[in-house]
N, C-alpha and C positions, 0 to 999 in steps of 0.2 A: 448228282443232279443239282443244279443251281439256276434260279431264275432271277431276273431283274427287270424293272420297268421304268420307263422315262417318258417325259412329255416336254415339248417346247412350243412356245407361242411366238417364236421368232418369225418375222414376215418373210425373210429370205430362206428358201428351202435348204440351201447348203448350210447356212448358219443353224437352222433348226435341227438338221441331222447331226451336225457336229455337237451341238449342245446335248442332244439325246445320248450320243455315244459317250461323251465325257461322264454323264450321269451313270450310264450302264457300267462303264469300266470301274468307276468308284464302287459300285454295288457288288460287282462280280469279283473284284480284286484280281487274283491270278488265274481265275477260271476262264477257259476259252469258250466263247459261245459257238454253238453249232446251228442254232435256229434263231432268226430274227423275224418277229411278226410286226409289221409296220402298217399304220393307218394314217392317212393324210387327208386333210380337209380340202374342199374344192377351191379354196383360195390359192392353192399351189397348182391348179389344173394345167397351167401353161408349161409346167416342168414335171409333170407326172412321169415322163419318159426317163427322167434322171434319178428317180427315187432309188431303184435297186443299185444303180451304179454308185451313187453317193454312199449308200450303206456298206456295200461290199468293198469300197475303197478304204473305209475305216475299220471294218470287221472282216478280215481276210477269211475266205473260204466258208463264210456263213451261208446257209440256205435262207433266202428271203421269201417270205409269204406275206401278202397284205392286199389292201385295196383302198380306194377312196371312201371317205365317210362324211356324212353331213354333220356329225359331231364326233369328237375324238376323246378316247379314254386312255389314261396312262398314269402310273405312279400315284394312284389315289385321287385323281382329278378328272372331271368331266368338262370339256371345253366345247361349247356350242356357239354357233354364229360368229366364231372368230378363227383366224388362222391357227392351225395346230398340226403337229406331227407327233405321233407316239411310236416308240419302238419298245417291244418287250422281247428280251433275249433269253435264251436258255442254253446252258451247258448240259449236254445229254450223253454222258458216257454210257456205253452199252445199249444205245438206241440207234436204230437205222431210220433215216428220214428219206422217204420215197416221195418224189414230187409227181404231180399229174396235172395236166391241163386238158379240158374237154370242151368241145363245141356241141351245140344241140344236135346238129346233123350227124355227129359221130357217135352218139350214144347207142348202146345196144337196144334192140326192141325189148319191150317189157316182158315178152314171153321167151326171151333168149335164155340160154343156159347160164348157170352161175359163172362158168369159165369165161364167158364174154365180159362180164362185169369185172372179174379178176384181171383180165387183160387190159381193161380200160383204165384201171387205177394201179396197175403194175405190182400188185401184191396178191397173196393167197390167204384164205382164212386160217390156215395152219400157223401163220405167223402172228395171229391175234393182233392185227393192226388197229390203231385208233385214228380216227379221221378228223381233220380240221379242214373245213371247206368254205370257200367264198365264191359267190356267183354274181353275175350281172343280171339285174331283174328284168331288163328289157329284151334280152336275147337268149335266155337259157331256161329250159323247162326243169327247174330244180326239183319239182315233185317227182318227176320220172327218175332222176338220179337217186333220190332218197329211197324210192321204192326198190330200185335195182340193188342198191347197196344193202338195204335191209334184207333182201332176198339172199344175196351172196355172202353177206357178212353179218349174220344175225346176232353174233355175240360181241360185235364191235361198237364202240361209242362213235357217234357222229355229231359234230358240233360246228356251228359257224353262222354265217349271215349273208345277206344280200347287200352288195355295195350300194352306197347312197351318195347324195350330193348333186346328182345330175337330173335333169328333167326329161332327157331323151336318150335314145340309144347312141352309144359312142362317147358319151360324156363321162362315164365312170371309168375307172382304171382298176385292173387286177394285176398284182405283182407276184411273180414266181421266178425264183432264181435270178437270172439277169434279164428276164423278159418282162415286158408290159403288154397286157392284153386289154382290148376294148370290148370284148364279148366273151361269152362262155363261162366256164368255171375253172378255178384253180384250187389246189389243195395239197395237203401232205398226209401220207399214211405213216404213222409212227409205230414202230414195233421193236420189241426188246424189253429192256427194264423200264417200262413206263406204263402207267395206268391213268385213265382219264375218267373222272367222276363227273356226272352231269347234274346240274340243278336248274330246273325250269320253273320260273315264276310267271304265271299268266295273268296275275293281278286281278282276279275276280273272286266273288263269293256267291254261293248259291242262294236262291230264293225259291219258295215253294218246296215241293217234294220231288224226288226222282220218279219218273214215269216212263212207261214203255211206248215206243213208237209202234202204233198199231196200223197205221197206213201212211205210206210215203211213196213218192215218185222222184227218183234221183235226189235232188236237193230240196224238193217241196215236201214240207211236213204237213200232212193232212189230218192225222189223228194222234192223240196222246191218250192212252187208256180208254179209247173209244170216243173221246171228246175232240171237237175242233180245238186246235191250239190257241186260237184267239179267245175261246171261252175259258180255257185254263188261265190265260194271262189276265183276263178280267177278274177272275176269282182271286188270283194272287194280288192284283192291284187293290182290290177292295179291302183286303186284309193287311195291307202294308201301311207303314207310317209315311209322313210327308217326304222324308228324305228318299226313301226307296221309290215312292211314286214318281218323284222327279227323275231319278235315275232310270226308271223303266221307260220314261219318255225319250231319253237321250243316250243311254248307255246299256242297252239290253243285248245279251248274248245267250247262246245256247251251249251248254256243256254236254258233250257226247262221250259216254263211257266206251272206250275203244276195246277194252278187254271183256269179252262176252261172258267170262266166268266170274265177274264181279257183280254181286247182287246188292251190296251195301257200299256204294261209292263214298270215298273220302277225298280230301284235298289231294290233288295230284293225279287222280284217276280220270279227270275230265279233259278232253280236248275242247278248248274254247273256240267257238266260231261265231262270226257275225250273223245277226238276223238282218238279211238284206232286203226283205220285202214282206208286205202284209196285204191280204185281201180281205177287207171287211165283209164282203158279200158272202164268201165261202168259208171264211174263218181259217184259211191256211196261211202258213208262213214259208218264205223262201230262206234257206240257210246256206251259209258259205261252206258247205260240206255235203258230200253224197251220204244219204242216210239209208239205213236198212231197217226193215220191220223187225221188231223184237229188241232193238237197241234200247239201252237205258239212257235217258237224257234228263237234264234239269236246267231251268233257266238260271242265268247268272247276271250280276251287275258289276260295274267297275267304276271306281273313282280313285282319287289320290289316296284317301285313307284306306280303302280296300286294298289297293295295290301295295301300299306299305305294309299292311298287316299280312298279306299273302307272302311277300318276300321275307318278312321276319320269320314266319312260320316255316317256310321251306329251308331257310338257312339254319334255323335252330334245329330242325330235324336232321339236316345233314351233319351238323356239328355233333349232335348226340349219337348218330349212327357211325361216325368215323373218328371217334376219340383216339383210336390206335393208329390211324393213318396220318402221316406227316405230309400235308399238302405243301408243295414247293412253289407253285405258280398257278396263275389263272388267266383265262380270257373271258371277257364279258361281251356278249352280243345283245344289245338292248335296242328296243324300238325307238324310232324317231319321235313317236308320240309319248314317250316317257320323258325323263329328264326334267328340265325346267318347265317344259310345256305342261307336264302333268302336275309336278310338285310345287312349282313356283319358286324353286331355288335349285342351284347346281349341286352335284355330288351326292344326291340322296342315296342311290343304290350302291355306289362305291363305299360311302361311309358306313352304310348298314352292313355291307359285306365285311368290312374291316372290324366293325364292332362285334360281329358274331363269330368270325373265323380268324381274326388276327391280321397282322401286317404281312399278308401274302402278296408278293409282287403281282400286279394285275394290269393288263392292257385291254383294249377293245375299242368298239365304236358303236355309234347309233345307226341302225340298219334299216333297210327297206323291207325286211323280213328276217326272222330269226329261226335258226335250225336247232332242234333239240327234241328229245324223246318224251313221249307220254305212254306209260304202261308198256315200255319196251319197244315201241314203234316210233320211228323218227318222222317228225312233221315240220312243215314250214308254218311258223306262227306269226301273229301280229300282236302289238301292244305288250310284248313279252320281254323279260330279261332271261337270257339263256347263258348259263355259266359252264365253262369247261375247267375243271380243277385237276391239276396235274401232280402226280406223285410217282415215286418209284414203285414198281410192281413187286419187287422182292429185295 
């Protein structure tokens, strides 16, 4: 297994693809790539239909997977608000690459048998597939896909993101094989001598203490340990310093522990969701997630420093836990709200990844939503950096 990553800021699409391929060939030497993951900025929108053709013309017989992105990542660089193309290629001996394209109206029902989901993605759990998926945010119910795949493939990694760069349906592009799609989802299931490790950095830190949901209605949080949540927030606010008080006004989130067997949650155990509304009269909160009574939750805050600290911690923990594993390549699916918008400078997350894990070839893009697991369940996130790290399985 060998991976390579490239990026080009050439304004002509053909020139950009050619520059990427030259870089890839120099990195891969005599290895033949089997998979090419490509991300293209909206500056090339008029030529999206040519992306797969141009890549396959230079990299014969390669499987192309990719999409449009509002910011592009490749070869250790993050390019935002400028034309860019990145191609990350992999030589994968002993690995089968199974392609799939789905539209929302062709998805199995959520109560369908596992075999329906297996048929949808052309693989079975016995093959131990690992999934990389890209979807259009305007036309595809990605949450339903994640629920179905977790049901049918509970031991498989699922990683990916929602295409970005367009403001309305039909403006994004999804690339698979020789085809270009303007809706739905595309992906590959990889099985054989390959393992995919996932690292999800949601960029938040907790405030206050973990508490139980004692009353809720769907996404409305009515009580925490018998108190109105607004009362709890006021108590936390009064005990906080100036910095946290400001963040509570502008960057407040709720972390939900999704594993009911966890009583003492730590970093990585929370699914971070937006606080989308407050009612001062009743003291209830509206949350961007369906809640269940008995769940453990904790309020969280986010800013640039917190996001950097969180990413540092999850990467260091991954490095410590995987000293014996030789990572060969990586894909990064990062939120449009991160990057320069959050940190005030480019390349923050890619540089931190390289600092903690070394010079592993990595490509990716800035997404409209990021796919990755929390406590063994796959979710669609926001404000997150979700990494897929690839290595040989044996």
